[in-house]
mmCIF file as Biopython writes it, N, C-alpha, C and O atoms, coordinates in Angstrom:
data_model
#
loop_
_atom_site.group_PDB
_atom_site.id
_atom_site.type_symbol
_atom_site.label_atom_id
_atom_site.label_alt_id
_atom_site.label_comp_id
_atom_site.label_asym_id
_atom_site.label_entity_id
_atom_site.label_seq_id
_atom_site.pdbx_PDB_ins_code
_atom_site.Cartn_x
_atom_site.Cartn_y
_atom_site.Cartn_z
_atom_site.occupancy
_atom_site.B_iso_or_equiv
_atom_site.auth_seq_id
_atom_site.auth_asym_id
_atom_site.pdbx_PDB_model_num
ATOM 1   N N  . MET A ? 1  ? 102.274 103.207 101.168 1.0 0.0 1  A 1 
ATOM 2   C CA . MET A ? 1  ? 101.627 101.935 101.013 1.0 0.0 1  A 1 
ATOM 3   C C  . MET A ? 1  ? 100.175 102.115 100.596 1.0 0.0 1  A 1 
ATOM 4   O O  . MET A ? 1  ? 99.618  101.277 99.886  1.0 0.0 1  A 1 
ATOM 5   N N  . GLY A ? 2  ? 99.572  103.192 101.032 1.0 0.0 2  A 1 
ATOM 6   C CA . GLY A ? 2  ? 98.188  103.438 100.671 1.0 0.0 2  A 1 
ATOM 7   C C  . GLY A ? 2  ? 98.000  103.628 99.176  1.0 0.0 2  A 1 
ATOM 8   O O  . GLY A ? 2  ? 96.978  103.234 98.614  1.0 0.0 2  A 1 
ATOM 9   N N  . GLU A ? 3  ? 99.002  104.242 98.526  1.0 0.0 3  A 1 
ATOM 10  C CA . GLU A ? 3  ? 98.918  104.445 97.086  1.0 0.0 3  A 1 
ATOM 11  C C  . GLU A ? 3  ? 98.903  103.107 96.350  1.0 0.0 3  A 1 
ATOM 12  O O  . GLU A ? 3  ? 98.197  102.939 95.356  1.0 0.0 3  A 1 
ATOM 13  N N  . LYS A ? 4  ? 99.694  102.158 96.854  1.0 0.0 4  A 1 
ATOM 14  C CA . LYS A ? 4  ? 99.729  100.832 96.235  1.0 0.0 4  A 1 
ATOM 15  C C  . LYS A ? 4  ? 98.362  100.163 96.334  1.0 0.0 4  A 1 
ATOM 16  O O  . LYS A ? 4  ? 97.896  99.542  95.379  1.0 0.0 4  A 1 
ATOM 17  N N  . LEU A ? 5  ? 97.726  100.293 97.489  1.0 0.0 5  A 1 
ATOM 18  C CA . LEU A ? 5  ? 96.426  99.668  97.696  1.0 0.0 5  A 1 
ATOM 19  C C  . LEU A ? 5  ? 95.394  100.255 96.743  1.0 0.0 5  A 1 
ATOM 20  O O  . LEU A ? 5  ? 94.610  99.517  96.145  1.0 0.0 5  A 1 
ATOM 21  N N  . VAL A ? 6  ? 95.388  101.563 96.599  1.0 0.0 6  A 1 
ATOM 22  C CA . VAL A ? 6  ? 94.429  102.224 95.704  1.0 0.0 6  A 1 
ATOM 23  C C  . VAL A ? 6  ? 94.664  101.780 94.263  1.0 0.0 6  A 1 
ATOM 24  O O  . VAL A ? 6  ? 93.712  101.479 93.542  1.0 0.0 6  A 1 
ATOM 25  N N  . ALA A ? 7  ? 95.919  101.738 93.845  1.0 0.0 7  A 1 
ATOM 26  C CA . ALA A ? 7  ? 96.230  101.338 92.472  1.0 0.0 7  A 1 
ATOM 27  C C  . ALA A ? 7  ? 95.792  99.902  92.211  1.0 0.0 7  A 1 
ATOM 28  O O  . ALA A ? 7  ? 95.262  99.601  91.141  1.0 0.0 7  A 1 
ATOM 29  N N  . GLN A ? 8  ? 96.007  99.025  93.167  1.0 0.0 8  A 1 
ATOM 30  C CA . GLN A ? 8  ? 95.630  97.628  92.984  1.0 0.0 8  A 1 
ATOM 31  C C  . GLN A ? 8  ? 94.112  97.458  92.986  1.0 0.0 8  A 1 
ATOM 32  O O  . GLN A ? 8  ? 93.579  96.619  92.260  1.0 0.0 8  A 1 
ATOM 33  N N  . LYS A ? 9  ? 93.417  98.252  93.799  1.0 0.0 9  A 1 
ATOM 34  C CA . LYS A ? 9  ? 91.946  98.202  93.806  1.0 0.0 9  A 1 
ATOM 35  C C  . LYS A ? 9  ? 91.410  98.613  92.437  1.0 0.0 9  A 1 
ATOM 36  O O  . LYS A ? 9  ? 90.488  97.992  91.908  1.0 0.0 9  A 1 
ATOM 37  N N  . GLN A ? 10 ? 91.993  99.658  91.875  1.0 0.0 10 A 1 
ATOM 38  C CA . GLN A ? 10 ? 91.546  100.139 90.577  1.0 0.0 10 A 1 
ATOM 39  C C  . GLN A ? 10 ? 91.852  99.125  89.474  1.0 0.0 10 A 1 
ATOM 40  O O  . GLN A ? 10 ? 91.143  99.076  88.469  1.0 0.0 10 A 1 
ATOM 41  N N  . ALA A ? 11 ? 92.896  98.320  89.652  1.0 0.0 11 A 1 
ATOM 42  C CA . ALA A ? 11 ? 93.258  97.310  88.662  1.0 0.0 11 A 1 
ATOM 43  C C  . ALA A ? 11 ? 92.343  96.087  88.766  1.0 0.0 11 A 1 
ATOM 44  O O  . ALA A ? 11 ? 92.388  95.206  87.908  1.0 0.0 11 A 1 
ATOM 45  N N  . GLY A ? 12 ? 91.514  96.029  89.814  1.0 0.0 12 A 1 
ATOM 46  C CA . GLY A ? 12 ? 90.560  94.942  89.956  1.0 0.0 12 A 1 
ATOM 47  C C  . GLY A ? 12 ? 91.093  93.733  90.700  1.0 0.0 12 A 1 
ATOM 48  O O  . GLY A ? 12 ? 90.514  92.650  90.612  1.0 0.0 12 A 1 
ATOM 49  N N  . ARG A ? 13 ? 92.177  93.897  91.427  1.0 0.0 13 A 1 
ATOM 50  C CA . ARG A ? 13 ? 92.733  92.782  92.186  1.0 0.0 13 A 1 
ATOM 51  C C  . ARG A ? 13 ? 91.925  92.553  93.461  1.0 0.0 13 A 1 
ATOM 52  O O  . ARG A ? 13 ? 91.345  93.497  93.998  1.0 0.0 13 A 1 
ATOM 53  N N  . PRO A ? 14 ? 91.877  91.313  93.954  1.0 0.0 14 A 1 
ATOM 54  C CA . PRO A ? 14 ? 91.135  91.039  95.200  1.0 0.0 14 A 1 
ATOM 55  C C  . PRO A ? 14 ? 91.708  91.847  96.362  1.0 0.0 14 A 1 
ATOM 56  O O  . PRO A ? 14 ? 92.913  91.818  96.615  1.0 0.0 14 A 1 
ATOM 57  N N  . ILE A ? 15 ? 90.850  92.553  97.054  1.0 0.0 15 A 1 
ATOM 58  C CA . ILE A ? 15 ? 91.297  93.471  98.107  1.0 0.0 15 A 1 
ATOM 59  C C  . ILE A ? 15 ? 91.915  92.730  99.287  1.0 0.0 15 A 1 
ATOM 60  O O  . ILE A ? 15 ? 92.873  93.222  99.884  1.0 0.0 15 A 1 
ATOM 61  N N  . LYS A ? 16 ? 91.388  91.556  99.636  1.0 0.0 16 A 1 
ATOM 62  C CA . LYS A ? 16 ? 91.966  90.814  100.760 1.0 0.0 16 A 1 
ATOM 63  C C  . LYS A ? 16 ? 93.401  90.400  100.463 1.0 0.0 16 A 1 
ATOM 64  O O  . LYS A ? 16 ? 94.264  90.457  101.339 1.0 0.0 16 A 1 
ATOM 65  N N  . LEU A ? 17 ? 93.652  89.985  99.230  1.0 0.0 17 A 1 
ATOM 66  C CA . LEU A ? 17 ? 95.003  89.597  98.832  1.0 0.0 17 A 1 
ATOM 67  C C  . LEU A ? 17 ? 95.940  90.799  98.912  1.0 0.0 17 A 1 
ATOM 68  O O  . LEU A ? 17 ? 97.066  90.678  99.397  1.0 0.0 17 A 1 
ATOM 69  N N  . MET A ? 18 ? 95.487  91.944  98.445  1.0 0.0 18 A 1 
ATOM 70  C CA . MET A ? 18 ? 96.328  93.132  98.456  1.0 0.0 18 A 1 
ATOM 71  C C  . MET A ? 18 ? 96.598  93.601  99.882  1.0 0.0 18 A 1 
ATOM 72  O O  . MET A ? 18 ? 97.707  94.038  100.189 1.0 0.0 18 A 1 
ATOM 73  N N  . ARG A ? 19 ? 95.598  93.517  100.756 1.0 0.0 19 A 1 
ATOM 74  C CA . ARG A ? 19 ? 95.819  93.898  102.155 1.0 0.0 19 A 1 
ATOM 75  C C  . ARG A ? 19 ? 96.871  92.998  102.793 1.0 0.0 19 A 1 
ATOM 76  O O  . ARG A ? 19 ? 97.729  93.461  103.545 1.0 0.0 19 A 1 
ATOM 77  N N  . MET A ? 20 ? 96.793  91.704  102.480 1.0 0.0 20 A 1 
ATOM 78  C CA . MET A ? 20 ? 97.743  90.761  103.049 1.0 0.0 20 A 1 
ATOM 79  C C  . MET A ? 20 ? 99.166  91.066  102.562 1.0 0.0 20 A 1 
ATOM 80  O O  . MET A ? 20 ? 100.115 91.038  103.344 1.0 0.0 20 A 1 
ATOM 81  N N  . LYS A ? 21 ? 99.302  91.355  101.266 1.0 0.0 21 A 1 
ATOM 82  C CA . LYS A ? 21 ? 100.624 91.660  100.718 1.0 0.0 21 A 1 
ATOM 83  C C  . LYS A ? 21 ? 101.183 92.958  101.297 1.0 0.0 21 A 1 
ATOM 84  O O  . LYS A ? 21 ? 102.374 93.042  101.595 1.0 0.0 21 A 1 
ATOM 85  N N  . ILE A ? 22 ? 100.343 93.952  101.455 1.0 0.0 22 A 1 
ATOM 86  C CA . ILE A ? 22 ? 100.800 95.226  102.008 1.0 0.0 22 A 1 
ATOM 87  C C  . ILE A ? 22 ? 101.155 95.074  103.483 1.0 0.0 22 A 1 
ATOM 88  O O  . ILE A ? 22 ? 102.110 95.689  103.957 1.0 0.0 22 A 1 
ATOM 89  N N  . ALA A ? 23 ? 100.392 94.259  104.210 1.0 0.0 23 A 1 
ATOM 90  C CA . ALA A ? 23 ? 100.718 94.002  105.613 1.0 0.0 23 A 1 
ATOM 91  C C  . ALA A ? 23 ? 102.065 93.294  105.727 1.0 0.0 23 A 1 
ATOM 92  O O  . ALA A ? 23 ? 102.852 93.591  106.626 1.0 0.0 23 A 1 
ATOM 93  N N  . ALA A ? 24 ? 102.330 92.357  104.816 1.0 0.0 24 A 1 
ATOM 94  C CA . ALA A ? 24 ? 103.615 91.650  104.828 1.0 0.0 24 A 1 
ATOM 95  C C  . ALA A ? 24 ? 104.758 92.617  104.522 1.0 0.0 24 A 1 
ATOM 96  O O  . ALA A ? 24 ? 105.821 92.537  105.138 1.0 0.0 24 A 1 
ATOM 97  N N  . LEU A ? 25 ? 104.546 93.518  103.587 1.0 0.0 25 A 1 
ATOM 98  C CA . LEU A ? 25 ? 105.559 94.521  103.260 1.0 0.0 25 A 1 
ATOM 99  C C  . LEU A ? 25 ? 105.832 95.411  104.469 1.0 0.0 25 A 1 
ATOM 100 O O  . LEU A ? 25 ? 106.987 95.693  104.789 1.0 0.0 25 A 1 
ATOM 101 N N  . GLY A ? 26 ? 104.779 95.848  105.134 1.0 0.0 26 A 1 
ATOM 102 C CA . GLY A ? 26 ? 104.943 96.682  106.329 1.0 0.0 26 A 1 
ATOM 103 C C  . GLY A ? 26 ? 105.682 95.945  107.428 1.0 0.0 26 A 1 
ATOM 104 O O  . GLY A ? 26 ? 106.513 96.536  108.118 1.0 0.0 26 A 1 
ATOM 105 N N  . ALA A ? 27 ? 105.393 94.666  107.600 1.0 0.0 27 A 1 
ATOM 106 C CA . ALA A ? 27 ? 106.080 93.871  108.623 1.0 0.0 27 A 1 
ATOM 107 C C  . ALA A ? 27 ? 107.564 93.765  108.304 1.0 0.0 27 A 1 
ATOM 108 O O  . ALA A ? 27 ? 108.404 93.868  109.199 1.0 0.0 27 A 1 
ATOM 109 N N  . ARG A ? 28 ? 107.886 93.561  107.035 1.0 0.0 28 A 1 
ATOM 110 C CA . ARG A ? 28 ? 109.309 93.489  106.645 1.0 0.0 28 A 1 
ATOM 111 C C  . ARG A ? 28 ? 110.023 94.802  106.923 1.0 0.0 28 A 1 
ATOM 112 O O  . ARG A ? 28 ? 111.140 94.812  107.442 1.0 0.0 28 A 1 
ATOM 113 N N  . LEU A ? 29 ? 109.373 95.916  106.576 1.0 0.0 29 A 1 
ATOM 114 C CA . LEU A ? 29 ? 109.984 97.222  106.817 1.0 0.0 29 A 1 
ATOM 115 C C  . LEU A ? 29 ? 110.202 97.464  108.311 1.0 0.0 29 A 1 
ATOM 116 O O  . LEU A ? 29 ? 111.259 97.946  108.718 1.0 0.0 29 A 1 
ATOM 117 N N  . LEU A ? 30 ? 109.209 97.130  109.116 1.0 0.0 30 A 1 
ATOM 118 C CA . LEU A ? 30 ? 109.353 97.306  110.567 1.0 0.0 30 A 1 
ATOM 119 C C  . LEU A ? 30 ? 110.451 96.415  111.124 1.0 0.0 30 A 1 
ATOM 120 O O  . LEU A ? 30 ? 111.203 96.839  112.002 1.0 0.0 30 A 1 
ATOM 121 N N  . PHE A ? 31 ? 110.556 95.189  110.628 1.0 0.0 31 A 1 
ATOM 122 C CA . PHE A ? 31 ? 111.591 94.283  111.106 1.0 0.0 31 A 1 
ATOM 123 C C  . PHE A ? 31 ? 112.976 94.812  110.761 1.0 0.0 31 A 1 
ATOM 124 O O  . PHE A ? 31 ? 113.894 94.740  111.578 1.0 0.0 31 A 1 
ATOM 125 N N  . ARG A ? 32 ? 113.127 95.347  109.544 1.0 0.0 32 A 1 
ATOM 126 C CA . ARG A ? 32 ? 114.427 95.929  109.157 1.0 0.0 32 A 1 
ATOM 127 C C  . ARG A ? 32 ? 114.813 97.066  110.086 1.0 0.0 32 A 1 
ATOM 128 O O  . ARG A ? 32 ? 115.966 97.171  110.507 1.0 0.0 32 A 1 
ATOM 129 N N  . GLU A ? 33 ? 113.846 97.919  110.406 1.0 0.0 33 A 1 
ATOM 130 C CA . GLU A ? 33 ? 114.119 99.030  111.316 1.0 0.0 33 A 1 
ATOM 131 C C  . GLU A ? 33 ? 114.484 98.524  112.711 1.0 0.0 33 A 1 
ATOM 132 O O  . GLU A ? 33 ? 115.359 99.088  113.369 1.0 0.0 33 A 1 
ATOM 133 N N  . LEU A ? 34 ? 113.825 97.477  113.154 1.0 0.0 34 A 1 
ATOM 134 C CA . LEU A ? 34 ? 114.144 96.882  114.448 1.0 0.0 34 A 1 
ATOM 135 C C  . LEU A ? 34 ? 115.565 96.345  114.464 1.0 0.0 34 A 1 
ATOM 136 O O  . LEU A ? 34 ? 116.291 96.536  115.439 1.0 0.0 34 A 1 
ATOM 137 N N  . VAL A ? 35 ? 115.965 95.679  113.394 1.0 0.0 35 A 1 
ATOM 138 C CA . VAL A ? 35 ? 117.322 95.134  113.309 1.0 0.0 35 A 1 
ATOM 139 C C  . VAL A ? 35 ? 118.335 96.264  113.303 1.0 0.0 35 A 1 
ATOM 140 O O  . VAL A ? 35 ? 119.362 96.178  113.976 1.0 0.0 35 A 1 
ATOM 141 N N  . LYS A ? 36 ? 118.059 97.330  112.548 1.0 0.0 36 A 1 
ATOM 142 C CA . LYS A ? 36 ? 118.967 98.486  112.522 1.0 0.0 36 A 1 
ATOM 143 C C  . LYS A ? 36 ? 119.119 99.082  113.915 1.0 0.0 36 A 1 
ATOM 144 O O  . LYS A ? 36 ? 120.230 99.385  114.348 1.0 0.0 36 A 1 
ATOM 145 N N  . ALA A ? 37 ? 118.007 99.249  114.611 1.0 0.0 37 A 1 
ATOM 146 C CA . ALA A ? 37 ? 118.048 99.826  115.956 1.0 0.0 37 A 1 
ATOM 147 C C  . ALA A ? 37 ? 118.820 98.916  116.901 1.0 0.0 37 A 1 
ATOM 148 O O  . ALA A ? 37 ? 119.587 99.393  117.738 1.0 0.0 37 A 1 
ATOM 149 N N  . HIS A ? 38 ? 118.624 97.629  116.773 1.0 0.0 38 A 1 
ATOM 150 C CA . HIS A ? 38 ? 119.327 96.680  117.627 1.0 0.0 38 A 1 
ATOM 151 C C  . HIS A ? 38 ? 120.828 96.717  117.359 1.0 0.0 38 A 1 
ATOM 152 O O  . HIS A ? 38 ? 121.630 96.714  118.293 1.0 0.0 38 A 1 
ATOM 153 N N  . GLU A ? 39 ? 121.206 96.752  116.079 1.0 0.0 39 A 1 
ATOM 154 C CA . GLU A ? 39 ? 122.627 96.822  115.736 1.0 0.0 39 A 1 
ATOM 155 C C  . GLU A ? 39 ? 123.248 98.109  116.252 1.0 0.0 39 A 1 
ATOM 156 O O  . GLU A ? 39 ? 124.374 98.108  116.751 1.0 0.0 39 A 1 
ATOM 157 N N  . SER A ? 40 ? 122.515 99.204  116.132 1.0 0.0 40 A 1 
ATOM 158 C CA . SER A ? 40 ? 123.005 100.487 116.614 1.0 0.0 40 A 1 
ATOM 159 C C  . SER A ? 40 ? 123.181 100.451 118.127 1.0 0.0 40 A 1 
ATOM 160 O O  . SER A ? 40 ? 124.183 100.936 118.651 1.0 0.0 40 A 1 
ATOM 161 N N  . TYR A ? 41 ? 122.215 99.881  118.821 1.0 0.0 41 A 1 
ATOM 162 C CA . TYR A ? 41 ? 122.287 99.778  120.276 1.0 0.0 41 A 1 
ATOM 163 C C  . TYR A ? 41 ? 123.427 98.859  120.687 1.0 0.0 41 A 1 
ATOM 164 O O  . TYR A ? 41 ? 124.142 99.154  121.645 1.0 0.0 41 A 1 
ATOM 165 N N  . SER A ? 42 ? 123.607 97.752  119.979 1.0 0.0 42 A 1 
ATOM 166 C CA . SER A ? 42 ? 124.649 96.798  120.313 1.0 0.0 42 A 1 
ATOM 167 C C  . SER A ? 42 ? 126.042 97.382  120.106 1.0 0.0 42 A 1 
ATOM 168 O O  . SER A ? 42 ? 126.968 97.074  120.856 1.0 0.0 42 A 1 
ATOM 169 N N  . SER A ? 43 ? 126.185 98.222  119.091 1.0 0.0 43 A 1 
ATOM 170 C CA . SER A ? 43 ? 127.494 98.794  118.824 1.0 0.0 43 A 1 
ATOM 171 C C  . SER A ? 43 ? 127.857 99.890  119.834 1.0 0.0 43 A 1 
ATOM 172 O O  . SER A ? 43 ? 129.037 100.163 120.055 1.0 0.0 43 A 1 
ATOM 173 N N  . THR A ? 44 ? 126.847 100.515 120.444 1.0 0.0 44 A 1 
ATOM 174 C CA . THR A ? 44 ? 127.131 101.578 121.409 1.0 0.0 44 A 1 
ATOM 175 C C  . THR A ? 44 ? 127.351 101.032 122.820 1.0 0.0 44 A 1 
ATOM 176 O O  . THR A ? 44 ? 127.995 101.685 123.641 1.0 0.0 44 A 1 
ATOM 177 N N  . THR A ? 45 ? 126.834 99.869  123.101 1.0 0.0 45 A 1 
ATOM 178 C CA . THR A ? 45 ? 127.031 99.266  124.411 1.0 0.0 45 A 1 
ATOM 179 C C  . THR A ? 45 ? 127.910 98.043  124.253 1.0 0.0 45 A 1 
ATOM 180 O O  . THR A ? 45 ? 127.563 97.095  123.549 1.0 0.0 45 A 1 
ATOM 181 N N  . SER A ? 46 ? 129.023 98.078  124.900 1.0 0.0 46 A 1 
ATOM 182 C CA . SER A ? 46 ? 129.910 96.928  124.806 1.0 0.0 46 A 1 
ATOM 183 C C  . SER A ? 46 ? 129.972 96.257  126.174 1.0 0.0 46 A 1 
ATOM 184 O O  . SER A ? 46 ? 130.112 96.917  127.204 1.0 0.0 46 A 1 
ATOM 185 N N  . THR A ? 47 ? 129.867 94.970  126.159 1.0 0.0 47 A 1 
ATOM 186 C CA . THR A ? 47 ? 129.947 94.222  127.411 1.0 0.0 47 A 1 
ATOM 187 C C  . THR A ? 47 ? 131.251 93.448  127.427 1.0 0.0 47 A 1 
ATOM 188 O O  . THR A ? 47 ? 131.591 92.757  126.466 1.0 0.0 47 A 1 
ATOM 189 N N  . THR A ? 48 ? 131.961 93.569  128.502 1.0 0.0 48 A 1 
ATOM 190 C CA . THR A ? 48 ? 133.214 92.839  128.625 1.0 0.0 48 A 1 
ATOM 191 C C  . THR A ? 48 ? 133.097 91.906  129.811 1.0 0.0 48 A 1 
ATOM 192 O O  . THR A ? 48 ? 132.593 92.278  130.871 1.0 0.0 48 A 1 
ATOM 193 N N  . THR A ? 49 ? 133.562 90.714  129.618 1.0 0.0 49 A 1 
ATOM 194 C CA . THR A ? 49 ? 133.574 89.753  130.725 1.0 0.0 49 A 1 
ATOM 195 C C  . THR A ? 49 ? 135.019 89.419  131.030 1.0 0.0 49 A 1 
ATOM 196 O O  . THR A ? 49 ? 135.758 88.938  130.171 1.0 0.0 49 A 1 
ATOM 197 N N  . ASP A ? 50 ? 135.397 89.675  132.228 1.0 0.0 50 A 1 
ATOM 198 C CA . ASP A ? 50 ? 136.783 89.403  132.660 1.0 0.0 50 A 1 
ATOM 199 C C  . ASP A ? 50 ? 136.817 88.283  133.653 1.0 0.0 50 A 1 
ATOM 200 O O  . ASP A ? 50 ? 137.891 87.913  134.128 1.0 0.0 50 A 1 
#
């Protein structure tokens, strides 16, 4: 992600806008990993109600 920020700075884009976009990208990536971990955990633990 740091490479993207440097490239955008050199292109003359507003730095605050680029930080916001990169933060949003990082949040999406973290959320995907959280969902994967949750699915993995859910598949290994099964709850049965009798």
